[in-house]
C-alpha positions in Angstrom: -73.4 23.3 -52.7 -74.5 26.5 -53.8 -72.0 28.9 -54.5 -72.9 33.3 -53.3 -71.3 36.1 -54.1 -71.9 38.6 -51.4 -70.0 42.1 -51.5 -68.6 43.5 -48.4 -67.2 46.8 -48.7 -65.2 46.8 -51.9 -64.7 43.3 -52.0 -66.7 40.4 -53.6 -66.7 37.0 -51.3 -67.8 33.8 -52.5 -69.6 31.5 -49.8 -70.8 27.8 -50.0 -74.0 27.3 -48.6 -75.4 23.5 -48.4 -78.1 21.6 -46.6 -80.8 21.8 -46.1 -82.9 24.9 -44.8 -82.6 24.4 -41.2 -82.1 27.0 -37.7 -78.9 24.9 -37.8 -75.8 26.6 -39.0 -72.0 25.6 -39.5 -69.7 28.5 -40.4 -66.7 27.1 -41.4 -63.2 29.2 -42.0 -60.2 27.8 -44.1 -56.6 28.0 -43.0 -54.4 30.0 -44.9 -54.2 28.9 -48.5 -57.0 26.1 -48.5 -58.3 25.1 -51.3 -62.2 26.2 -52.2 -63.1 22.8 -51.4 -61.3 21.7 -48.6 -64.2 21.2 -46.3 -66.3 19.1 -48.9 -66.1 16.1 -47.3 -66.9 17.4 -43.7 -69.5 19.5 -45.1 -70.8 16.5 -46.4 -71.4 14.8 -43.4 -72.7 17.7 -41.7 -75.4 18.1 -43.9 -76.4 14.3 -43.8 -76.9 15.2 -39.7 -79.1 18.2 -40.7 -76.6 20.6 -40.7 -76.7 23.7 -42.9 -73.3 24.9 -43.7 -71.6 28.1 -44.6 -68.1 28.0 -46.0 -66.3 31.3 -46.8 -63.6 30.3 -49.7 -60.8 32.1 -48.5 -58.5 33.3 -45.1 -56.7 36.2 -47.4 -58.1 39.2 -46.1 -60.9 37.7 -43.9 -61.5 39.5 -40.5 -64.3 39.6 -38.0 -66.4 43.0 -39.6 -66.7 40.7 -43.0 -67.6 37.3 -41.7 -70.6 39.4 -39.5 -71.8 41.0 -42.7 -71.7 37.9 -44.7 -73.8 36.5 -42.0 -76.2 39.0 -41.8 -76.1 39.0 -45.5 -77.1 35.5 -45.5 -79.3 36.5 -42.6 -78.3 34.0 -40.0 -78.6 35.4 -36.7 -76.4 32.8 -34.9 -74.1 29.9 -36.0 -71.5 27.2 -34.8 -68.3 28.7 -35.7 -65.6 26.0 -37.1 -61.9 26.7 -37.9 -58.7 25.3 -39.2 -55.4 27.0 -38.4 -55.7 31.2 -39.6 -59.0 30.1 -40.0 -59.4 29.0 -36.2 -57.1 32.3 -34.9 -59.8 34.4 -36.6 -62.4 31.7 -35.0 -61.5 32.6 -31.3 -61.5 36.1 -32.0 -65.3 35.8 -33.6 -66.3 34.0 -30.8 -65.0 36.5 -27.8 -66.9 39.4 -29.3 -69.8 38.5 -30.7 -71.7 37.3 -27.5 -74.6 36.0 -28.5 -73.9 35.4 -32.3 -72.4 31.9 -32.0 -73.5 29.2 -30.0 -70.5 26.7 -30.1 -66.5 26.8 -31.3 -64.2 24.3 -32.8 -61.1 25.5 -33.4 -58.0 23.1 -34.8 -54.7 24.1 -34.9 -54.9 27.5 -33.1 -55.1 28.2 -29.5 -57.0 31.4 -28.0 -54.9 34.3 -29.3 -54.0 35.4 -25.1 -52.2 32.0 -25.0 -48.8 31.3 -26.3 -48.7 29.6 -29.7 -46.0 26.9 -30.6 -43.1 29.8 -31.8 -43.9 30.8 -28.2 -45.5 34.4 -29.1 -49.1 36.2 -28.0 -50.7 36.8 -31.0 -53.2 39.1 -28.9 -53.2 39.2 -25.2 -56.2 41.7 -25.3 -58.5 39.2 -26.7 -61.2 38.7 -24.1 -62.2 34.8 -23.1 -64.7 33.1 -25.1 -68.3 32.3 -23.4 -69.9 29.5 -25.5 -68.7 25.4 -25.3 -65.4 25.8 -27.1 -63.8 22.5 -28.5 -60.5 22.3 -29.3 -58.1 19.6 -31.5 -54.4 19.8 -30.6 -52.3 18.8 -33.7 -49.1 18.2 -34.4 -48.7 22.2 -35.0 -50.0 23.3 -31.3 -49.5 19.8 -29.2 -51.8 19.1 -26.4 -49.3 20.7 -23.9 -50.0 23.8 -25.8 -53.4 23.9 -26.0 -54.4 23.3 -22.8 -53.8 27.5 -21.9 -56.2 27.9 -24.3 -59.0 26.3 -21.8 -58.4 29.3 -19.0 -59.8 31.4 -21.9 -63.1 29.7 -22.2 -66.1 30.4 -19.8 -67.7 27.7 -20.6 -67.0 23.7 -21.1 -63.8 23.4 -22.9 -62.7 20.4 -24.5 -59.4 19.3 -25.5 -59.2 16.6 -28.6 -55.9 15.5 -29.5 -55.5 14.7 -33.3 -51.8 13.2 -34.9 -52.2 15.1 -37.8 -50.8 18.7 -39.2 -53.9 19.6 -41.2 -57.4 19.0 -39.5 -59.5 20.0 -43.0 -57.3 17.8 -45.5 -56.6 14.7 -43.3 -58.7 14.3 -40.6 -61.9 15.3 -41.6 -64.4 12.6 -40.4 -63.0 13.5 -36.8 -63.6 16.9 -37.7 -67.2 16.2 -38.4 -67.8 14.0 -35.3 -67.1 17.1 -33.4 -68.7 19.5 -34.5 -71.5 17.3 -34.3 -71.0 16.7 -30.9 -70.8 20.3 -30.5 -73.8 21.5 -32.0 -75.9 18.6 -30.9 -78.4 19.5 -27.6 -78.5 16.2 -26.2 
């Protein structure tokens, strides 16, 4: 994958881009503390499905404004959005506030911000609903019973997939890639 450095404001972000030039982009957002190569296995699988991957290497300090600026710099008008853990929490916010910018959402281990998390707290009760097809992977950190509540905040097709792991990106990369391919296919 090609590594690019993109300046947004006063910070430089490293973004890894791979795959053939395509209209079909997948933006992958990592969990806090994940290594830069956390999505390499997933990206390799996606690229064989003719998807172009964009991985922002760190979740530290990443916000919606920065992600939109990075996509603008890369000239990506719309994309499929994927996130794990903290990256999933941000992906929900992006999908809820970026109508027309994203085609689908695949979130792992973090439900819609207006629903209670595993500790019972609600991260953002004012977060709007998501209006795109969405897949939520329930994990050991977000059990299916809690994950189900996110369906009320998706105004589109909602799919809940239980995966019996704590960290989907490192422990269930092939399952994550499969869910992304299923969600990005138009058949």
